[in-house]
C-alpha positions as CSV (number, residue, x, y, z in Angstrom):
1,M,-47.0,132.7,88.9
2,H,-45.2,129.5,89.8
3,Y,-43.0,129.2,92.9
4,F,-40.1,126.7,93.1
5,P,-38.5,125.4,96.3
6,L,-35.4,127.2,97.2
7,A,-33.4,124.0,97.2
8,F,-34.4,123.3,93.6
9,L,-33.3,126.8,92.6
10,C,-29.9,126.2,94.3
11,F,-29.5,122.9,92.5
12,C,-30.2,124.5,89.1
13,L,-27.8,127.4,89.7
14,L,-25.0,125.2,91.0
15,G,-25.4,122.3,88.7
16,P,-23.6,118.9,89.1
17,G,-20.0,118.7,90.1
18,T,-20.2,121.3,92.8
19,K,-20.2,121.2,96.6
20,A,-21.1,123.4,99.5
21,T,-18.4,124.6,101.9
22,G,-18.2,126.9,104.9
23,K,-17.2,129.6,102.5
24,G,-19.9,129.0,99.9
25,Y,-20.1,126.8,96.9
26,L,-17.0,125.6,95.0
27,P,-16.4,123.2,92.1
28,D,-15.8,119.6,93.1
29,H,-12.1,119.6,92.1
30,T,-11.8,115.9,92.4
31,E,-14.2,115.5,89.5
32,W,-12.9,118.5,87.6
33,Q,-9.2,117.6,87.7
34,C,-9.0,113.8,87.5
35,P,-10.2,111.7,84.5
36,S,-12.9,109.2,85.2
37,P,-11.6,106.2,87.2
38,E,-12.7,103.8,84.5
39,A,-10.6,105.7,81.8
40,I,-7.4,105.3,83.7
41,W,-7.9,102.0,85.5
42,P,-5.8,100.3,87.0
43,C,-4.1,103.7,87.8
44,R,-5.7,105.9,90.5
45,C,-5.9,109.6,90.5
46,S,-6.3,111.4,93.9
47,V,-6.6,115.0,95.0
48,D,-5.8,116.3,98.5
49,S,-7.3,119.2,100.4
50,R,-5.0,121.6,98.6
51,N,-5.8,120.3,95.2
52,N,-2.5,118.5,94.7
53,M,-3.1,115.7,92.3
54,D,-1.2,112.3,92.6
55,M,-1.2,109.5,90.1
56,D,-0.6,105.9,91.4
57,C,0.0,103.3,88.7
58,S,1.4,100.6,91.0
59,A,-1.2,98.1,89.8
60,V,-0.5,98.2,86.0
61,S,0.3,94.8,84.5
62,S,2.6,95.9,81.6
63,E,4.4,98.7,79.8
64,E,1.6,98.6,77.2
65,Q,-1.1,99.1,79.8
66,L,0.8,102.0,81.4
67,A,1.1,103.7,78.0
68,A,-2.6,103.1,77.2
69,V,-3.6,104.9,80.5
70,F,-1.8,108.0,79.4
71,R,-3.5,108.1,76.1
72,T,-6.6,109.2,78.0
73,Y,-7.6,112.8,78.0
74,F,-6.5,114.5,81.2
75,P,-8.5,117.7,82.1
76,N,-5.5,118.8,84.1
77,P,-2.2,117.2,83.2
78,N,-0.2,118.8,86.0
79,F,0.4,116.4,88.9
80,R,2.3,116.6,92.1
81,K,3.4,113.0,92.2
82,F,3.7,109.9,90.0
83,I,3.9,106.6,92.0
84,L,4.9,103.1,90.8
85,Y,5.4,101.0,93.9
86,K,6.4,97.4,94.2
87,N,5.5,96.7,90.6
88,D,7.3,93.7,89.2
89,R,5.9,93.9,85.7
90,V,7.1,97.3,84.3
91,K,10.7,96.8,83.4
92,T,11.1,99.7,80.9
93,L,9.8,103.2,81.2
94,Q,9.4,104.0,77.6
95,A,9.7,107.4,76.0
96,G,6.2,108.9,75.8
97,A,4.8,106.4,78.3
98,L,3.4,109.2,80.5
99,G,1.8,111.1,77.8
100,N,1.5,114.9,78.3
101,T,1.3,114.7,82.1
102,T,3.8,116.5,84.3
103,Y,5.1,115.8,87.8
104,Q,6.9,117.6,90.6
105,Q,7.9,114.2,92.1
106,I,8.4,110.8,90.5
107,W,8.5,107.8,92.9
108,I,9.3,104.5,91.2
109,T,10.5,102.3,94.1
110,E,11.0,98.6,95.1
111,G,10.1,97.3,91.7
112,A,11.6,95.5,88.6
113,L,12.4,98.6,86.6
114,E,15.6,98.1,84.5
115,T,15.6,100.8,81.9
116,I,14.4,104.4,81.7
117,E,14.6,105.5,78.1
118,E,16.0,108.8,77.0
119,G,13.1,111.3,77.0
120,A,10.8,109.1,79.1
121,L,10.5,111.9,81.7
122,F,10.3,114.7,79.0
123,G,7.0,116.1,80.3
124,S,8.6,116.8,83.7
125,F,11.8,118.5,82.5
126,H,10.6,121.9,83.9
127,T,8.5,120.7,86.8
128,A,10.3,117.9,88.6
129,F,12.1,118.5,91.9
130,Y,12.5,115.0,93.1
131,L,13.3,111.7,91.2
132,V,13.1,108.8,93.6
133,L,14.0,105.6,91.8
134,N,15.5,103.5,94.5
135,F,15.4,99.7,95.1
136,N,14.9,98.7,91.5
137,R,17.1,97.0,88.9
138,I,18.0,100.0,86.9
139,S,21.1,99.5,84.8
140,D,20.3,102.0,82.1
141,F,19.4,105.6,83.2
142,P,19.4,108.7,80.8
143,F,21.9,110.8,82.7
144,S,22.2,112.8,79.5
145,D,18.7,114.2,80.3
146,L,19.8,115.7,83.6
147,P,20.7,119.2,82.2
148,S,17.2,119.4,80.8
149,F,15.7,119.3,84.3
150,S,15.5,123.0,85.1
151,G,14.6,122.6,88.8
152,L,15.7,119.2,89.8
153,V,16.9,119.1,93.5
154,S,17.2,115.4,94.3
155,L,18.1,112.2,92.4
156,D,17.8,109.0,94.3
157,L,19.1,105.9,92.5
158,R,20.2,103.8,95.6
159,H,20.1,100.0,95.4
160,N,20.1,99.6,91.6
161,H,22.3,97.9,89.1
162,L,24.3,100.8,87.7
163,V,27.8,99.9,86.6
164,G,30.5,102.6,86.3
165,F,30.3,106.2,87.4
166,P,27.9,108.3,85.3
167,K,28.6,111.5,83.6
168,L,26.8,114.2,85.6
169,A,25.7,117.7,84.6
170,S,23.1,119.7,86.6
171,S,23.2,123.3,87.8
172,T,20.4,122.7,90.3
173,L,21.0,119.2,91.8
174,Q,21.5,119.4,95.6
175,A,21.2,115.7,96.6
176,L,22.6,112.8,94.8
177,Y,22.1,109.3,96.1
178,L,24.0,106.5,94.3
179,S,24.7,104.1,97.1
180,Y,24.6,100.4,96.6
181,N,25.5,100.4,92.9
182,A,28.7,98.9,91.4
183,L,30.3,102.3,90.4
184,E,33.8,101.0,91.2
185,C,35.6,104.2,90.1
186,L,35.3,107.9,91.2
187,P,36.7,109.8,88.1
188,V,38.7,113.0,88.3
189,G,36.2,115.8,87.7
190,A,33.2,113.7,88.5
191,F,31.4,116.6,90.1
192,R,32.7,119.4,88.0
193,N,29.3,120.1,86.5
194,T,27.2,119.7,89.7
195,P,28.1,122.9,91.6
196,A,25.0,123.0,93.8
197,L,25.6,119.6,95.5
198,K,24.9,119.6,99.3
199,D,24.4,115.9,100.0
200,L,26.3,113.1,98.3
201,Q,25.8,109.4,99.2
202,L,28.2,106.8,97.7
203,T,28.0,104.1,100.3
204,S,28.9,100.6,99.2
205,T,29.8,101.5,95.6
206,E,33.1,99.6,95.4
207,I,35.2,102.7,95.3
208,A,38.9,102.2,96.1
209,W,40.4,105.7,95.6
210,I,39.3,109.3,96.0
211,P,41.0,111.6,93.5
212,P,42.6,114.6,95.3
213,G,40.6,117.8,95.1
214,I,37.5,116.1,93.7
215,F,35.2,117.9,96.2
216,S,37.1,121.1,96.4
217,G,34.9,123.1,94.0
218,L,31.7,122.1,95.8
219,Q,31.2,125.2,98.0
220,H,27.7,124.1,99.3
221,L,28.6,120.5,100.1
222,K,27.5,119.5,103.6
223,N,27.5,115.7,103.7
224,V,29.6,113.0,102.0
225,A,28.9,109.3,102.5
226,L,31.7,107.0,101.4
227,G,31.3,104.2,103.9
228,K,31.5,100.5,103.2
229,N,33.9,100.9,100.2
230,H,37.4,99.6,99.5
231,L,39.4,102.7,100.6
232,T,42.8,102.0,102.2
233,Y,44.6,105.3,101.9
234,L,43.7,109.0,101.6
235,D,45.9,111.3,99.5
236,D,46.5,114.9,100.2
237,G,43.3,116.8,99.3
238,A,41.2,113.7,99.0
239,L,38.6,115.2,101.3
240,E,39.4,118.9,100.7
241,C,36.0,120.6,100.9
242,G,34.3,123.9,101.1
243,P,33.5,125.8,104.3
244,N,30.0,124.3,104.8
245,M,31.1,120.6,105.2
246,G,29.3,119.0,108.1
247,M,29.9,115.2,107.9
248,V,32.3,112.9,106.1
249,D,31.4,109.2,106.5
250,L,34.3,106.9,105.8
251,G,33.1,104.1,108.1
252,Y,33.7,100.4,107.5
253,N,36.4,100.9,104.9
254,E,40.0,99.5,105.1
255,I,41.8,102.8,105.8
256,R,45.2,102.4,107.4
257,H,47.0,105.6,106.6
258,M,46.3,109.1,105.3
259,A,48.4,112.0,104.0
260,P,48.8,115.0,106.3
261,K,46.5,117.2,104.2
262,A,43.9,114.6,103.4
263,F,41.2,116.8,105.1
264,K,42.6,120.2,104.0
265,G,40.2,123.0,104.7
266,Q,37.9,121.1,107.0
267,S,36.5,123.0,109.9
268,R,33.7,122.1,112.3
269,S,33.3,118.8,110.4
270,W,32.5,115.5,111.8
271,I,34.8,112.8,110.4
272,Y,33.4,109.3,110.8
273,L,36.1,106.6,110.6
274,H,34.3,103.9,112.5
275,Q,35.6,100.4,112.0
276,N,38.7,101.1,109.8
277,H,42.3,99.9,110.4
278,L,43.8,103.0,111.9
279,T,46.5,102.3,114.5
280,S,47.5,105.9,115.2
281,L,46.1,109.4,115.4
282,E,48.9,111.5,114.0
283,E,49.1,115.2,115.0
284,K,50.1,116.3,111.5
285,V,46.9,114.9,110.2
286,W,44.3,115.9,112.8
287,R,45.6,119.0,114.7
288,D,44.2,121.5,112.2
289,L,40.8,119.9,112.3
290,F,40.7,119.9,116.1
291,E,41.8,123.5,116.3
292,K,38.8,124.4,114.0
293,A,36.3,122.6,116.2
294,G,36.1,119.5,114.1
295,V,35.2,116.1,115.6
296,L,36.8,112.7,114.9
297,D,35.0,109.3,115.4
298,P,37.5,106.4,115.1
299,V,35.5,104.0,117.2
300,G,36.4,100.4,116.5
301,D,39.8,101.1,115.0
302,P,42.8,99.2,116.6
303,L,44.6,102.3,118.0
304,H,47.9,101.5,119.6
305,C,47.6,104.6,121.9
306,G,51.3,105.2,122.0
307,C,53.1,108.6,121.8
308,D,50.9,109.4,118.7
309,V,48.0,110.3,121.1
310,A,50.1,112.3,123.7
311,W,49.3,115.6,121.9
312,I,45.6,114.8,122.3
313,L,45.7,113.9,126.0
314,R,47.6,117.1,126.8
315,R,44.7,119.4,125.6
316,P,41.2,118.9,127.1
317,A,39.7,120.5,124.0
318,F,41.5,118.0,121.8
319,Q,40.3,115.1,124.0
320,R,36.7,116.3,123.5
321,A,37.3,116.4,119.7
322,V,37.6,112.6,119.7
323,D,34.4,110.6,120.2
324,K,34.1,109.6,123.8
325,Y,33.6,105.9,123.0
326,T,37.0,105.7,121.2
327,T,39.1,102.8,122.6
328,C,42.6,101.6,122.2
329,A,43.3,98.2,120.9
330,D,43.5,96.9,124.5
331,G,40.0,98.1,125.2
332,K,40.9,101.1,127.3
333,L,38.9,104.3,126.6
334,L,41.2,106.9,125.1
335,R,39.5,109.6,127.2
336,N,40.5,107.8,130.4
337,L,44.2,107.6,129.7
338,N,46.4,109.6,132.0
339,P,48.4,112.3,130.2
340,Q,51.2,112.0,132.8
341,D,51.9,108.5,131.6
342,Y,53.0,110.1,128.3
343,D,55.5,112.6,129.7
344,Y,58.3,110.6,128.2
345,C,56.9,111.2,124.7
């Protein structure tokens, strides 16, 4: 009878592609899930301790090379993340370029991407939660594909070359980031088909007018960023929002006046009007917000601090509703003004 060393028997039973752990022997998932490095070069496949796979193709030299990588056989095509970072060679993400792979997150950032073809992200229609495509040169994005993403939560297209406001439709989208694109116009009904929105960023998009009631149907909306635009006046209902509103950023615009019901329905909201052109804080505009525990920040506006602020000074709760660093045009802190000096009002 022949006897074999125990280590040899273990090797034969386990075979290649396995590894020992504190809980016994498990398959080496890095080898099992990822294609061979040579087959997908210059892309890199990695697996973390929870067997989440990421695919980094930042080093590809062309659209053709990217497509060739994804013609490779993938033992497991289901990835957590696709990464294309600071790549100045891929300008078009072509339909079919990612083969049959799927992703929960797609990060294409700080590159030269100009066009994403319709259907280019087809494989991830039912898996993608986050599309992060900021700091590129995208002027052509397939917004018509949005309804096909069954679980999309966040779309980030900040700092691109989009022109004109897109047609949007998504029942799941909660965060939409379009800041630093030349959108110019905010159409009536722009968010009619995005009922789940919670966070909306439209900073520096050249918007000059907010249609009344445009946010009124968004019952989950918490944050709206409209800073650094060309707003000069707010109509009644311009910022009419649901009960969950937390912050409205209108800083660094050119707002001089607003209608009495511009902020209709706001409660416990923080209204940021930093560095605009307001000269007065009219009671008919702000009293309802203050009574509902809202906060106003008009720091940097040239407030005259005449009789228009007397109603604020007479109520300590209203004084606390205005940012403590708010100053009048002469530099005096609003909070330090003496209410008795306004008895004549």
